[in-house]
N, C-alpha and C positions, 0 to 999 in steps of 0.2 A: 917270550914278551910280553910283557903283561898287559892284558884284553884294555884295562885304563889307556894306559902308553898307545896303543893303535888306536883310538879314537880321539886322540889328542890332538896332531894335526886337522884332524876334519874340524873338531870343534873351535880351534885357532880360524880356517877358512871361516864357518859360520859368524865367528864373531866378528873379521873383516868386514865380512859381506854386511853385515849389522849396520858397521860405523861409517860405511862409503855411502849406505841408501842414507843413512840418517845426513850426510854431509850433502848428500846431492837433492833429497827433500827439503833442505832447508829452508826457510823461510824469510823474505824482506822484512824487517822490522818495520812494520807499519805503525805499531804502537809510539815508535820514537820518531817515527814522519810525520803523526798527530802531533806528537808534542814539541816538537820542534817548529810545527806551522803556525802551533796556537799560541807560542813565544814571538816569531815574527809577525803576526796580524795583534800581538798586543803592539809591536815596538811602530807598528803603522798606523796603531791608533793616536797615537802621540807627536804622529808626525816628526816618527825617529829618522825618515830621510833628510827634514829639513834640517833639524834643532842636532842630531848627532850624528852626520853623513859619513863616520869613518868607522864608528862604531856597527852603523848600520851596513857598510857596505861589507866590512869584515863577515857579521853573520850570512848576510846575502852568499857573499862568495861561499864557504862553507856548506851552506844550505844548497848551491847548484855544484858542488862539489859532491855533498852526501848524494844526490840525487844520480847524476852521470854514472858516480860506483854503484850504486843498487840496481843500474839499468843493465850495466858490464855484468853485477854477479849472475841477472837473471838471467845471461844469456849463456850461462856457461852450466855445464851440468853438473863439477862439483862447487857449489857455490859455498862461496867463506861473506858475510854481511860483517865484522869486525869491524873494518876499514870505517864504511858505511856508518855503522853507529859510533863512531867516533866521530868523525865528521858532524854525523847529524846533533853527539853532546857539546862538541863546541859551537853548532850553528845557536843550539839552544843559550848556551853561555853571553855569547854576544849579542844575539836579541837581548839577553835580560840587559848586562851593559849597557846596552840604547836603549831601552828604555830608560833608563835610570837614566841617564844621562843627558837624556832630550827632553827630560820632565826639569832638569835643573837648568841646562842651559836657557830654556825656552821663561823660566820664571828671571833669570836674570836678567836676560835682556829684555823684559819687560820693562823690569827695573829700572834698566839706563834709556831705554827708550821715554819712560816718564819722565827721568830726571833730564832729557836733552830736552825735550818738550817744553817743559818748565821754562830752563834755561835759555831757550828759543826765543819763549812769549816775553822773558823780563828782559831781554836784547830790544825786543821789535820796538816794545815799552819805551824804552829809553831812546830809541833810533826817533822814536816818532814824535817821544816829550822834546830833543834837541830840535829836530823841524819843526815842529811850530813855534820855536820862541828863535828861531834863525833869524838876523836879519835879513831884511830883504832889498837887494839894491839891483842896476843895473848890471852888473858884472856877474851876479851868484842868483838872480830870478831863474833862469834857464837850468842850471845845477839842482836849485830846489827843487823845480818840476820833474826833475829827472830824478832826485830823488824818492822825491813823494810817490812816484809811478813803480819804483824799486821795493818800496815798502808795503805798497796796494801788493802788489806780487805776492813779495813771502809773505804778508799777512794771508793770503792765499793758497801758501805751499805748505804754512803753518797748519791748516784747516785740513787740509790732506795728511798731512803727518796724521793729525789725532784720526782722520777716522780711518788711517792703518791701523791706528795702535788699537781703534775700539775692536775690529775686523782681527785683531792680534796676529796682522803683519809690521811685526817688531821691529823685524830688519829693513824692513822699506821706514820705517817712521823715525827709528834712529839715524838712519841717513839723512831722509829730509828735513828734519830738527835741524841737525847739526850745520848743515849745510845753511837755513834760514839764522842761525846764532851766527855763524861766521859772517855772510854779507850784513847782516843787522847792526854786528859790532864795528864792525867797517865802517857802515856809513854814521854811526852814530859821534864815532870817532872824529870825523871827517868834518861831522856839521862843530864840533865842539870845537875842533882845532880853527875851525874858519872863524867862530864867533869869539873868540880869545885873539883872531889876529885883528878882529874888528874890534875890537875892544881895547886894542895897544897891548896885550900881552900875550909873549910867544911863550909857545910849552917848552917844556924844560927839556932839555936832550939829554937822554940815557947815559 
């Protein structure tokens, strides 16, 4: 038998042992973990939990799964972190999406809130103007006093909406402003209808 062939099985065994040792000594992908955590932090900095909740949740779930996978592999003798790396890559991808979406959604919410506050202010001014010229009579005095009180309350609510806008709580500002606009418009319409009835002009039916 050729001398080289006699040593061949031994060489194969050595290579196998080296390969097994390499797998057994595989290290957790710390650089990938750090990069994913950094991307998650960026998403949090732009309030992605609030402005892009779906995207942020996807990133957070992938990050949690990656952590669990790493812990599982750490407890094994034969370690394989390929799945963990895939999950970390997914976490980074979703975190980037969350960061981008959060910035866009927040900007849109700002525009919507700003427009709603302006519309609410206009509706309030219209209602307040209608109240000033509303004819006062025995049968309308109580109603007018109630409208005045309601409008004062709405003015306060609108100021709160503006404060919310200033503190970047655009969702609350939008919700409050829309409520003010709806109620102020309703009061303005009622005052206008009452005025027309007093003057003998009946509103046209739709």
